[in-house]
C-alpha positions in Angstrom: 24.2 49.6 -30.0 22.0 47.5 -32.3 21.5 43.8 -31.9 23.0 43.3 -35.4 26.1 45.5 -35.1 29.0 43.9 -37.1 26.7 41.6 -39.0 26.1 41.6 -42.7 22.6 40.9 -44.1 21.8 40.2 -47.8 18.2 41.2 -48.6 16.7 40.2 -51.9 13.7 42.0 -53.4 14.8 45.0 -51.3 13.5 47.9 -53.4 9.8 47.3 -52.7 7.3 45.8 -50.3 8.3 43.3 -47.6 11.9 43.2 -48.7 12.3 46.9 -48.3 10.6 46.8 -44.9 12.9 44.1 -43.7 15.9 46.0 -44.9 14.8 49.0 -42.9 14.3 46.9 -39.8 17.7 45.2 -40.1 19.4 48.6 -40.7 17.8 50.0 -37.5 19.5 47.2 -35.6 22.9 48.1 -37.0 23.3 45.5 -39.8 25.5 46.3 -42.8 23.2 45.7 -45.7 23.7 44.2 -49.2 20.5 45.0 -51.2 19.5 43.1 -54.3 16.5 43.6 -56.6 15.6 43.9 -60.2 14.8 47.4 -61.5 11.7 48.9 -60.1 9.8 49.0 -63.4 10.8 45.4 -64.2 9.9 44.3 -60.6 6.4 45.9 -60.8 5.8 44.5 -64.3 6.8 41.0 -63.1 4.6 41.3 -60.1 1.6 42.2 -62.2 2.4 39.5 -64.7 2.8 36.8 -62.1 -0.4 37.8 -60.4 -2.3 37.6 -63.7 -0.7 34.4 -64.7 -1.0 32.8 -61.3 -4.8 33.1 -61.1 -7.5 30.9 -62.5 -8.6 27.3 -62.1 -6.0 24.6 -62.4 -7.6 23.0 -65.5 -7.1 26.3 -67.4 -3.6 27.0 -66.2 -0.9 27.1 -68.9 2.5 25.5 -68.4 4.1 28.8 -69.2 2.2 30.5 -66.4 3.2 27.8 -64.0 6.9 28.0 -65.0 7.1 31.7 -64.6 5.7 31.7 -61.1 7.9 28.8 -60.0 11.0 30.5 -61.5 10.5 33.7 -59.4 9.0 32.2 -56.2 11.0 28.9 -55.9 13.9 28.7 -58.3 15.3 32.1 -57.4 15.2 31.5 -53.6 16.9 28.1 -54.2 19.7 29.8 -56.1 20.2 32.4 -53.3 20.1 29.7 -50.6 22.7 27.6 -52.4 25.0 30.6 -52.8 24.5 31.7 -49.2 24.9 28.2 -47.8 28.3 27.8 -49.5 29.6 31.1 -48.0 28.1 30.4 -44.5 29.6 26.9 -44.5 33.1 28.3 -45.1 32.7 30.9 -42.4 31.3 28.6 -39.8 27.7 29.6 -39.7 24.9 32.1 -40.6 21.2 32.5 -40.8 18.9 32.3 -43.8 15.3 33.7 -43.6 13.0 32.7 -46.3 9.7 34.5 -47.0 7.0 32.0 -47.4 3.2 32.6 -47.1 0.2 31.4 -45.2 -0.6 29.8 -48.6 2.0 27.2 -47.6 -0.4 26.3 -44.8 -3.9 27.2 -46.0 -4.6 27.6 -49.7 -7.1 29.5 -51.7 -8.8 28.5 -54.9 -7.2 29.7 -58.2 -3.7 29.9 -56.7 -2.1 26.7 -57.8 1.3 28.0 -58.9 1.7 30.5 -56.0 0.5 28.0 -53.3 2.7 25.2 -54.7 5.8 27.6 -54.8 5.2 28.6 -51.2 4.9 25.0 -50.1 8.2 24.5 -52.0 9.8 27.3 -50.0 8.7 25.7 -46.8 10.2 22.4 -47.9 13.4 24.1 -49.0 13.6 25.8 -45.6 13.3 22.5 -43.7 15.9 20.7 -45.7 18.3 23.7 -45.4 17.8 23.8 -41.7 18.5 20.1 -41.4 21.6 20.1 -43.6 22.9 23.3 -42.1 22.8 22.1 -38.5 26.3 20.6 -38.5 27.7 23.8 -40.0 26.2 26.3 -37.6 23.7 27.4 -40.3 20.1 28.1 -39.3 17.3 28.5 -41.7 13.8 29.7 -41.0 10.6 30.7 -42.9 8.4 33.7 -42.3 4.9 33.1 -43.5 3.1 36.4 -43.8 -0.6 36.8 -44.2 -1.9 39.9 -46.0 0.7 42.7 -46.2 -0.1 46.2 -47.5 2.6 46.4 -50.2 2.6 49.0 -53.0 0.7 46.8 -55.4 -2.1 46.2 -52.8 -2.3 49.9 -52.1 -3.0 50.4 -55.8 -5.6 47.6 -55.7 -7.4 49.2 -52.8 -7.5 52.5 -54.7 -9.2 50.6 -57.6 -11.6 48.8 -55.2 -10.2 45.3 -55.9 -12.0 43.0 -53.5 -9.0 40.9 -52.3 -7.0 44.1 -51.5 -9.8 45.3 -49.2 -9.1 42.5 -46.7 -7.4 43.2 -43.3 -3.7 44.0 -43.8 -0.5 44.4 -41.9 2.1 47.0 -42.8 5.6 46.1 -44.1 7.1 47.5 -41.0 5.0 45.1 -38.8 6.1 42.0 -40.7 9.7 43.4 -40.7 9.6 43.3 -36.9 9.2 39.5 -37.0 12.1 39.2 -39.5 14.3 41.3 -37.2 13.3 39.0 -34.2 14.4 36.0 -36.2 17.6 37.6 -37.3 18.6 38.7 -33.8 18.1 35.4 -32.0 21.2 33.8 -30.5 23.1 31.7 -33.1 22.2 28.4 -31.4 18.4 29.3 -31.4 16.3 28.5 -34.5 12.7 29.8 -35.0 12.0 27.3 -37.7 8.8 29.1 -38.9 6.5 32.0 -37.9 3.0 32.5 -39.2 2.0 36.1 -38.9 -1.2 37.6 -40.1 -3.7 40.3 -39.3 -6.0 39.2 -36.4 -9.1 39.6 -38.6 -7.8 37.8 -41.7 -9.4 34.4 -42.3 -6.9 31.6 -41.7 -8.4 28.8 -39.6 -11.3 27.6 -41.7 -10.0 29.6 -44.7 -11.3 28.9 -48.1 
């Protein structure tokens, strides 16, 4: 018997990285899964594009670069949250888990669109939790530090400096998502900050 037997979980971005790891973790606990993602090739291309657009100092950042990152990292989660909230409100409850980032807590230079989008996710989470309270809807935010997703594995192979930092596996971060998902309906873990022990966080910069 799994802790999520009889429950349905919609996982977005489920064909790669953190989303795929979370989907595996929820499946192990017996959840029936609905998986959503863009095509693998398109997803990888978008990830590379966003990474290249999202870097650089703020005074050299184009409006187009800003808009593309915000569209993927903030607008899309808003659309998913709105749709899920409507369904959960009708059925009398549910749980939404957003994927934030430690960049919503401690920023790095040259990351304005990404950091702003993750601050936005954290704000969206708090408002959703507040508005969902009377409808039995909980909303929480999982803020991962460095996670060794496919793109970072490729970066390590190429010797890219930021991908040589301490990393967690996708299965390790999925354990936290499963914990959030399996809490009693009346219990809300509003946020969780999870990172490799040796990754710089306090005093980061």
